N, C-alpha and C positions, 0 to 999 in steps of 0.2 A: 548414614548407612553402616551396618555392622559387618563384621567378618562373615557371619552367617549369610547375610544378604549377598555379599560378593560371591561366596561359594555357590549359592543357589543360582545366581545369575550366570555363572560359568557353565551351568548345565543347559542353559537356553541358547547361548551363542558361542561361537569359537572365540578364542582369546584375542585375535586380531580385530574383532569387531566389538570389543569391550575396551573403551578408551579410558585410561587412567593417568597417562603421562601429563605432567603439569602444563607443558606448552600447548599440547593439543586440546586439553580441557579448556584452557583459556580461549583458544581460537574458536572452539565450537560452542562456547557459552556467550558469544558476542554477536551483535548485529551492528547496524549503523547508528546506534544510540548516541554516539559522540557528535552527531549533528547538533544535539542540544547540550549546551554547557551544563545545564541543570542535571540532565540524566547522566552525563559523563562523570560528574562529581558523585552522584548518588548511587550509581550502579556499577562502578568500576571494580568493586571488590566482590561482586556476586559471581559465583562459579558453581558449576555442577560438580558433584562428587564422582560421577561417572557419566560417560556418553556411550549410548548403545546404538548400534548401526544395523538394524534389520534389513534383510534383502527380500523379504516376502511378506504377504499379508498374514500368513500363519505365524511368522515370527513376531509381527506387530501384536497380534492377539495374545501370544504367550507373554510378551513383555508387559502388556497392559494388565493382564490378569495377575502377573507377578507384582506389579506396582500396587495394585489394589489390596492383595492379600497381605503384603508387608508394609502397607501404608507409607509408601515412598513417593514424594512429590515427583511429578512427571511433566516436563516441559518439552514441547514439540519444536523441531527445527526443520526448516526447508532449506532455502539457499542463504538465509541470514542477511537478506537485503532490506529488511524493515528498518524503520527509523525511530521507533519508540521503545526499544528494549523489549519487544514482544517475546522474543525467544531467550531472554536472559533469565536464568533460574534464580529468582530472588530468595527462594527457600532451599537452595541446594538440591539434593536428590539427584534424579536422573534427567539428562537431556536425551530425547530420542531423535536421532538424526535420520530423517527419512530420505536422504538424497538418492539412495539406490532404487527407490520406488518411483521410476521416472518414465514408465511406458506410456506412449500414446496409443490407445487401443483401437480407436475407430473414428471415422467421420461419416455421419449418416448422410443420405442423399439430400436431406433438407438442412444440412449445415449444423449439426450438433456434434462436437468433439467430446469423446470420452477418454479420460486419462487418469493416470495415477497421480498422487498428491505432489510429487516432486518433479513432474514433467516441467521442463523449462518453457516459459512463455515464448522465448525466441524459437525454440524447436517446434512448438505448436504453430506459430506463425508460418514458419518455413513449410511444414507439412501441409498446413491448411491451404496455403497459396498454390501448392502443387495440385490440389483438388478443386481449385476455383473459389476458395474461401479465404478469409483472413480474420484475425481477432477484431472484435468490436472496439475494445479499448484495452490498453496495456500501460504499465508504468515505464518510466524512462530507463529503469533497470531491467527491461524485459529480457535481455540476452541471458542474464543469470537467474532472474526471479523465478520461483516455483509457482505453479498455478494455485496450489492450496494456500501458500503463503500470501498470494495476492488476495484470495478470497478471505483469509483470516485477518489480514492487516491492511489491505489496500482499499481504495474507494473510487478511483478513476484514473485517467491518464490520457495518452494520445488516443484519439478516437471519441473522447467524451463530448466533443463539440457536435458530433452527429448522434451518438447513441446514449448520451448521458452517463451517469455514474455506473459503476459495476452493479449496483443494486437495482437499477432501473431496467424497464423494457424486457424483462425476462432473460437478460444476458446470462445470468447464472441459472441454467436450466435445472440442475439438481446438485446436491451435495450428499454424499454418503459418509456417515460418521460412525465411529465405534464409541460405545459408552465405556467408561472406566469402572468396571465392576468385576466381580469374581469370574463371571461368565459374560464377557463383553457381548453386547448386542450390536447388530449392524442396522443402522437406521438410515433410510433414504428420504431426504427432505427435498421437496419441490414446491413451486408456487410460493405463497407467503411463508411457508415453513422454513425456507432457507434463511430467513432473518433470525432464526434461533442461533445460528452459528456464523453467519456472514459478519465479518468484521468483529469477531469476538476473541481474537488473539489466541485461539486454541485453548480457551479457558473452560469450555463446556462441551467438548466433543473432539474426537480425533478424525479429521477429514482424511478419508482413505481413497476417495474417488470423486472426481469432479466432471460434470457435464456443462460445457459452455455453448451458448448459441453464437454462431459465427455470422459474419457479414459477407456478402459477395465480394470477391477480390476486385480491387481497383488499382490501377497503375498510378502511383502518387509522384508528382513532381515537387520540388522544394524551391522556396523563394524567401529571401531575406530582403527587407526594405528598410532604409534609413530615413528618419525624419529629423528635422531640426529640434523638435521638443516632444516631450512625452504626450502632451495633449493631442497633437496632430497624429502621432502614431496610434494612440488609443482610438481616436475618432475613426481612422481608416480601418483598423482591425475590427472594431465593433460593427462598422457598416458591412464589411465583407462577411463577418460571422453571421450576421442576420440576413444576408442575401442568399436565399436558398437556390438561386441559379448557379452558385458556386458550390461544388462538392468538396468538402474540406475534411481533413483528419486532424488538423492542428492549426491553431491561431493563437500566437503568444505575443505579448508586448513586454519589452524591457525598458526600464528607465536606465539612462546612463548614470554611473559607470559600471553597472552589473556586467555588461557584455565585455568590458575590458579584461575580465577574468577568463574569458573563453579563449585560452591561449592558442589552440590549433586553428581558430577561425580568424586570427588577427589580420591576416593578409587580405581579408575581405571586409572587415568591419571598420568603418570610419570612426575616428576619435570624436568623442563628444556628442554623439548622436543617439537618439532613442531608436530602438529597432523593433520590427515586427518579423516574426518567423511564421511561415505557412507551410503546411503540406496540402497540396491541392491536386485534384484530378489532372493528370498530365496534359490532356488536350486543352485545359483551361489555363495553363501556365502563362501563355503569352497574353491572354486577356487580363489576367490578374496583374501582370507586370505593367500593362498599359494603364490599368485603373490606378495603380500606385503612382505612376508618373503624373497622371492627371490630378491626383490629390496632393501633389507637391512632394512625393517621396522619391527616393533614389534606389532602385533595385541594386543591391550590391552582391548578391549571391543567387545564381539561378542554376538549378540542377535538374534537368529532365529525368524522367523515370529510368531506372536501370534495375535489372534483376539478374543475379543477386546484387544486393546493395553494395555500392562502391563509393569510396571517398567520404567526404564529410557528411554526416547525418545531423541535420538541425535538431531533430528530436532528442539527440544525446545531450542537448544543452537546455532542455525544457523541463517542466515539472520539477521534481526535486533534484534532478541533476544540476539545475541552476544553482541551488544551494551548495552542492558539492564543489562546483567550480569556484564559487565565491569564497568558500571556506579554505580552499587550497591557497588562495591569494592572501586572505586575511582571516586568521583564526579567531578574531574577536567577533566575527559575524555569525549569525544563526538565522532562524527563519520563523515565520508564523504561517498558519493555514487559515485564510480568510475568505469570507463570502461577502462580496459587495452587492449593493442594490442594483437591479437591472435598470433602474430609472434615476437613481441619485448618486451613482458612483463618482461622478466628477466632483460634486461638493464634498463627498467623503475623502477623495484624494486630497483636495485642498486643505481640509481640516488636518489630516495626518501630516502633510508636508509642512504646514504652518507650525505644527507643534514639534515635530521631530526632525525636519529637514532631511539630510542625507543619512541619518540614522534609521530611516524607514524608506527603503528603496522599493519601488513598485515593480512587481513582476506579476503579470496578469495572464491567466489561462482561461480562454473563453470555453464555456461548457454549456451543454443543454440540460437544464434542470426542470423536470416536469414539463418538458416541451418548450421551455422558454430559454433563450440564449442569455446567459448571465456571466458577469466577470468574476470568476473565481480567482484566487490569488495565493501565491506563495511568496510574500514579500521577504526580502533580505533585510534583516534588522541587526543593529549593533547591540551586543550584549555588554552591559557594564556590571549589573548585579541583578539578583532575582527581583528586587523591589521595582526596579525600573522596567524590567521585562513584563512583570505583572501589570504595571501601570499602563504599558502599551495595550495589553489585552483588555484591560478595563476601559480605557479610552475608546477603543474600537467599539465596545458595547454601547457607549454613550452616543455614538453617531450612527448606530444601526448596522455596524459591520460585525458579522458573526465570526467567531474564532473557534476552530477545532484545535485545542491546545496540544502541540507536539512535545511539550516539556513536562508531561506527566506520564506515569507508568501504570495507570489504572483506567479501566474503561469508562467509568462514570464521568470523568472529567475530560475525556478525549474528543468529545463532539460527536460520538457515534452511539449515544445512549438515548433511547426514545421512550415515550410516555406510557408504555405498559411493560409487562414483566417477561417477555419471551426469552430473553437471554438468561435471566436469573432462573426462571422456571426450567429452562433446558438444563441448566447446571444441576438443579435439584434432581432431574430425571436421569441425566447421563453421567454425572460426576458427584454422587451423593456424599462422598467423603471429602470433597474439595481438594483433591490431589492434583488436578490439572492446572498447571501454571498458577499456583496459589499466590494470593496477594494482589492479583490484577483485576479481580471483580470484587469490589469491596462491599457491594450490596448483596452479600450472600453469606449465609451461615451454614457450615457443614452439619451433617446429621448429628444429633446429640448422642454422645457416647463418651466412654472414658478412654478413648483411644488417643493416639499422638498425632492426630490430623493437624497440619499446620494451621495456625490461627490467622484469619484475615483481619485487616485493620477495620476500624470503625466505618460502617457504611455511609456513603454519601450519594447524592445524585438521584436521578429517576430512571427507571428501566425502559425496555424496547418493545418491538412489534408483537402482534398477536401470536399465541401459541395454539396450534391446532394439531390434530392427530396425524402422526406420520406412520409410514409402514415400517414395522420393526421385525427383525428376525434374529434369533440367537446365533452366535458364532462359536464354534468349538476351536480350541487351540490345536 
């Protein structure tokens, strides 16, 4: 950015919301990318030249128009709780910190919440429950995570055992995005059109409003059950997950010694045991405890429902919080994101354990995918070098285990790229100069011109869902 750029920017925002101090630039150019040793190495030197902090939609529009006219790369930031470097500005330029746009506007009688992009999922859950609703699914970082960040970078979480991934069952009712043009357009996407920008890392549209479909509120109890070995724990959790007479929000299985890193839970967790964690409808807590004992398990933590939440929350140790706790204990550990077979998981487990032993520790999250309960996984793996990590990923493929690679910083290799062109076509329509989070959608070429648009690396991969006509209206600054 030039001196003229900074002078022009000063006409759009007050100085306290134009961040140039080195320490704050570094903090606001980061997310939890360091979960990956590969991304930690490759992205640590990437910084914004400036961070802008709008407090209204009008200011967002003005900044977007400014970025387009001056050809400045623009990367979006919510709460910074992502794990893939989504909000790291690999081409410098501006980071737009949307944290101040956090209003929860309404909850409709049929359970649709409308909110600004930086509304915290924890706040949405609290407000929704006051109205008899709750989130269908949310990440383990829900207290801090922003709703637009979840839509841009998340895929599932607590609640996915009932409602599936974020992309399923109409959970995302609509997304409203701004295009990056001289006169930004406001586009409301619903139905299949949401897949244009859902899980696109803010590369092809600026999410400025989200509508989520909620679930009826349930009082959830918590239960942890210890088993002598992982096979017993998996068998029990799978049986409960597939038993629709139990109403569940969470069913997780951990191989020992993953749970040894859950420091605040150590007074309840027995040494050397595999564990299952459940969130279950509170009236069913005793029945689930009895079923666990009958299956040879030992309930070691039982917490009936309370509101507001008090004490230990088992969900704080599940999904990718599991990785965080493991990393705190041993920095040589990292993770993968795997999908195991609904019918062949046990043989896949045996193959992985035979080859990698305790360098591949099993952490299973049961999810509903296309209506079928399947064992998703965020295994904790030991990193020695890139070649061995890639070898683990390749071996998973040979035994039918899918991997969404969390050690890459571009969409086409991240496991969220589908076999048609919706995301790339949306970028052509909504970001023709390729200024939004450049470098992270490699299967895209900016409009031909003699400008200074950042170049994207060589394209790879295959693109995503169908692109249909969305409602569009111009927006004035």
